[in-house]
N, C-alpha and C positions, 0 to 999 in steps of 0.2 A: 416682254416688250415687243418681241417679234410679231405677236398676234395683233398688235395695234398698228403695225407698219403696213400690213396688207390692205386693211380697209382704207388707210390714209392714201396709199398709192392708188387704189381704185377710185377714190373720191377725186384725187388730183387729176387723174386721167379723164374721168367723166367731166370734171370742170373744164378742162382744156378743150374737150370735144364740144361742150356747150358753147364756150366762148367762140370757137371757130364757126359754129352754125349760126350764132347770133350775128357775127361779123358779116357772114354771107347774106343773111336775110336783110341786114341794114343796107348793104350795097344794092341788093335787088330792089328794096323799097325806095331808095334814093334815085335809082335809075328810072323807075316808073315804067310806063309803056304797057301796063297790063290792065285788064278789066277790074272793076270795083270788087267783084267777088274774090278774085285772086289776091288783090291788095289786102282786103279784110282778113282773109285766111292767113296771109303772111304776118300781118300785124298781131293776130291772135297767137300765132305760133311764137312770135317774138316775145310776147308777154309771158307765155308759158316758160320759155327758155330763161327769161330774165328771173322769174320766180324760182326756178330750179337752181340757177346760178347763185342767187342770194341764199337759198337754203344750204347749199353745199359750202359756200364761203363762211356762213355763220357757224356751221358744224365744225369746219376746220379751225376756225378761230377759238371756238369753245373747247376744242381738243388740246388747246395750249400751244397752238402754232401761230406765233406772232412775229 
């Protein structure tokens, strides 16, 4: 059982980091004041982070963590 705890911990830490980054990007997008290119790049990064978050959350739930 200890072999499954390490990947779970890693995934949880990664998930927390992704959530923090998403929150930061959301704040920056709401604040505005940047050119369109920067805004689009931030929106694209937000989409990528959201997809990663969903993948990790799905994997954690499939691992029996409810």
